[in-house]
Backbone bond lengths (Angstrom), bond angles and torsions (degrees), N, CA, C in turn:
res aa  C-N    CA-C-N  psi(-1)  N-CA   C-N-CA  omega(-1)  CA-C   N-CA-C  phi
1 M - - - 1.537 - - 1.540 105.76 -
2 N 1.317 112.26 151.15 1.517 113.32 175.88 1.498 110.45 -86.46
3 K 1.222 115.98 164.91 1.483 123.26 -175.10 1.519 115.18 -58.98
4 P 1.313 120.68 -44.15 1.429 119.89 -176.98 1.545 111.00 -64.32
5 V 1.272 119.70 -38.59 1.432 124.20 176.39 1.542 110.66 -61.93
6 I 1.323 116.06 -43.91 1.488 118.59 -179.45 1.542 109.32 -65.56
7 F 1.317 113.25 -39.72 1.508 118.04 176.95 1.487 112.82 -59.42
8 L 1.297 116.97 -46.18 1.513 121.46 -178.87 1.501 107.97 -63.16
9 L 1.328 119.44 -46.14 1.462 121.59 179.47 1.483 110.20 -59.61
10 Q 1.249 121.29 -40.73 1.482 124.08 175.90 1.448 114.43 -61.68
11 Q 1.319 113.95 -40.91 1.510 119.55 178.02 1.552 108.81 -65.04
12 L 1.307 115.22 -43.11 1.497 118.26 179.60 1.404 113.77 -63.43
13 L 1.341 117.41 -35.27 1.469 123.97 178.70 1.514 109.85 -66.26
14 I 1.331 116.13 -39.87 1.477 122.69 179.47 1.509 106.82 -64.55
15 I 1.359 120.86 -48.49 1.438 123.26 179.48 1.500 113.20 -60.61
16 F 1.350 118.55 -46.34 1.463 119.92 177.47 1.491 111.75 -65.26
17 Q 1.264 120.09 -30.97 1.502 121.63 178.41 1.470 108.42 -69.98
18 S 1.334 119.49 -40.64 1.473 120.50 178.24 1.520 111.66 -66.69
19 I 1.309 117.78 -37.00 1.482 121.39 -179.69 1.647 106.05 -65.48
20 L 1.294 114.95 -46.44 1.480 118.90 178.00 1.463 112.89 -59.74
21 D 1.357 118.57 -38.79 1.426 123.13 179.42 1.591 113.23 -63.56
22 R 1.361 110.95 -42.37 1.464 117.31 173.69 1.471 116.94 -62.83
23 L 1.365 113.30 -43.02 1.500 116.21 177.15 1.456 111.29 -66.09
24 A 1.306 118.90 -39.10 1.464 121.44 179.97 1.562 109.59 -61.74
25 A 1.357 118.05 -39.98 1.391 121.76 179.74 1.534 112.05 -66.53
26 Q 1.308 119.68 -31.53 1.463 122.33 -179.79 1.512 112.53 -86.27
27 A 1.291 118.47 -16.62 1.479 122.28 -172.12 1.528 108.26 -69.67
28 T 1.362 115.73 142.97 1.496 123.60 175.23 1.484 106.05 -108.83
29 P 1.340 114.45 125.39 1.448 116.52 174.13 1.480 115.05 -57.95
30 I 1.328 117.46 141.58 1.503 120.74 179.28 1.543 112.78 -52.86
31 A 1.256 116.17 -36.51 1.465 121.36 -171.87 1.556 108.32 -67.42
32 S 1.315 117.56 -30.03 1.433 118.36 -175.34 1.534 110.78 -103.58
33 C 1.336 119.25 10.13 1.444 123.22 173.31 1.479 113.50 -79.91
34 P 1.393 121.18 114.34 1.414 121.01 -177.42 1.492 116.09 -62.90
35 K 1.320 117.87 -27.71 1.481 120.13 -178.74 1.539 112.25 -84.65
36 C 1.323 119.37 -11.60 1.408 122.83 -174.07 1.570 111.39 -96.48
37 D 1.286 114.34 126.84 1.437 119.51 173.61 1.475 112.13 -93.14
38 T 1.318 119.78 108.11 1.429 121.58 -173.00 1.508 110.73 -95.37
39 T 1.331 119.18 2.56 1.483 117.59 -177.25 1.519 111.43 -74.55
40 A 1.266 120.40 148.62 1.440 121.66 179.22 1.515 113.01 -71.11
41 V 1.207 122.26 145.20 1.414 125.31 -175.77 1.522 106.98 -102.69
42 N 1.299 116.07 129.14 1.489 121.58 175.40 1.524 105.96 -100.40
43 F 1.311 116.36 103.96 1.427 122.15 -176.28 1.467 117.35 -58.26
44 S 1.311 119.29 -27.04 1.446 124.53 172.87 1.477 113.59 -63.27
45 E 1.252 120.54 -19.95 1.484 122.57 -179.39 1.575 111.38 -98.30
46 L 1.331 117.91 2.22 1.415 121.33 179.37 1.483 110.91 -88.67
47 Y 1.336 118.86 151.29 1.467 123.22 176.87 1.582 106.98 -116.39
48 D 1.351 109.00 140.44 1.516 115.15 179.11 1.542 107.06 -87.83
49 K 1.299 111.23 174.22 1.471 120.31 -176.90 1.541 113.21 -56.42
50 Q 1.364 117.02 -44.90 1.422 117.67 -176.25 1.520 110.17 -69.19
51 E 1.334 122.31 -38.38 1.374 125.22 178.29 1.562 109.88 -60.84
52 V 1.307 116.28 -40.59 1.500 121.56 -174.64 1.571 104.95 -70.44
53 M 1.279 119.23 -45.97 1.441 120.73 179.05 1.555 113.82 -59.61
54 E 1.307 115.96 -37.31 1.498 120.36 179.11 1.506 107.45 -73.73
55 L 1.357 122.01 -41.22 1.451 124.23 -179.10 1.525 112.78 -63.12
56 L 1.377 111.68 -41.62 1.474 118.35 -172.80 1.541 107.93 -92.02
57 R 1.385 121.27 -9.00 1.433 123.73 -179.46 1.599 107.66 59.49
58 I 1.301 116.96 53.07 1.467 121.57 -178.48 1.469 107.74 -126.99
59 S 1.384 116.57 156.20 1.518 121.05 179.07 1.470 108.54 -84.21
60 P 1.370 117.10 167.86 1.397 122.05 176.21 1.626 113.20 -55.88
61 R 1.335 113.88 -38.55 1.469 118.99 179.93 1.538 110.78 -66.56
62 T 1.348 116.96 -39.21 1.400 119.01 179.51 1.582 110.55 -69.92
63 Y 1.297 114.33 -35.86 1.470 119.54 175.48 1.552 109.34 -60.83
64 A 1.315 115.73 -45.85 1.507 119.61 177.68 1.564 109.29 -60.21
65 R 1.310 118.23 -43.78 1.474 119.86 177.72 1.540 113.54 -58.93
66 Y 1.349 111.17 -45.93 1.501 117.95 178.44 1.524 112.57 -58.65
67 K 1.326 112.46 -42.49 1.493 120.05 -178.02 1.615 108.47 -67.48
68 S 1.318 113.74 -47.69 1.476 116.27 -178.71 1.532 112.08 -65.57
69 S 1.306 118.03 -36.75 1.435 121.19 -178.48 1.564 112.39 -79.36
70 G 1.312 117.51 -13.99 1.429 121.57 177.55 1.569 113.01 92.23
71 R 1.315 115.88 6.25 1.466 117.04 174.99 1.525 113.69 -67.08
72 I 1.356 113.27 -34.06 1.482 116.95 171.81 1.482 106.82 -114.09
73 K 1.366 116.72 122.71 1.417 122.02 177.95 1.501 110.67 -93.18
74 T 1.358 117.27 121.41 1.415 123.21 -170.57 1.514 111.15 -111.66
75 M 1.261 115.26 155.44 1.487 120.89 172.14 1.548 105.55 -118.34
76 R 1.317 116.49 133.95 1.428 120.43 179.86 1.501 106.89 -96.40
77 V 1.356 117.64 119.62 1.463 123.44 177.39 1.531 109.50 -134.48
78 G 1.284 117.98 118.81 1.438 121.57 179.46 1.532 116.21 59.96
79 G 1.313 113.26 33.14 1.474 121.98 179.50 1.498 113.23 81.50
80 R 1.271 121.91 4.22 1.410 125.76 179.08 1.518 115.27 -117.53
81 D 1.302 118.91 148.36 1.408 120.91 178.85 1.529 110.24 -87.00
82 Y 1.301 116.69 139.48 1.390 123.12 172.51 1.550 111.60 -131.42
83 I 1.328 118.46 144.89 1.413 121.48 -174.19 1.474 109.63 -119.69
84 T 1.295 118.77 137.45 1.472 122.61 -177.42 1.527 108.03 -78.98
85 P 1.363 119.45 156.12 1.439 123.49 177.59 1.514 114.76 -54.29
86 G 1.358 117.07 -39.89 1.489 124.48 179.93 1.462 108.77 -60.77
87 S 1.334 121.59 -48.04 1.427 126.23 -177.73 1.494 110.47 -66.02
88 L 1.370 115.24 -41.89 1.422 118.97 176.00 1.548 115.82 -61.12
89 K 1.321 112.54 -38.70 1.456 119.46 179.28 1.546 110.02 -61.74
90 E 1.331 114.88 -46.30 1.464 116.64 176.12 1.521 115.29 -60.57
91 A 1.310 113.56 -41.12 1.502 117.21 175.82 1.489 110.58 -65.89
92 L 1.292 120.99 -39.73 1.395 125.21 -177.88 1.584 109.69 -62.05
93 R 1.351 114.20 -41.58 1.441 119.06 178.31 1.638 109.79 -58.14
94 E 1.365 112.06 -42.49 1.395 115.88 -178.62 1.600 110.24 -67.62
95 S 1.241 115.32 -39.53 1.515 118.05 177.74 1.513 110.08 -62.59
96 V 1.227 117.89 -42.47 1.434 124.40 177.68 1.551 110.65 -61.07
97 R 1.270 116.33 -45.67 1.464 122.46 176.71 1.544 112.44 -59.62
98 K 1.347 113.51 -37.95 1.512 118.82 -179.58 1.540 112.52 -83.77
99 G 1.362 115.85 -4.07 1.437 117.62 177.55 1.526 114.87 84.19
100 R 1.273 118.47 13.74 1.557 119.03 -179.82 1.530 110.30 -81.45
101 V 1.291 116.10 -28.59 1.420 120.73 -177.20 1.496 113.10 -114.41
């Protein structure tokens, strides 16, 4: 290779390295991210939409309202909603309070 090409490649390498350094300085590790849940999910403990509606004795429309309002916190996996036991327990308390269960 000729010297001007080598020089340009070295300059590009310096620029890319400085960009990577700045990005690394701004990055937040996942473990310290308050919005990130880093705990492993055991899929055998999750409930699907149908199970939740039967347990809470609610209609599909009520399920949709609970989901959109945040009363039921869902995880989307493979195009299906799944609910964690903790979220189901909170919704179950609400259903008991309202006399559904």
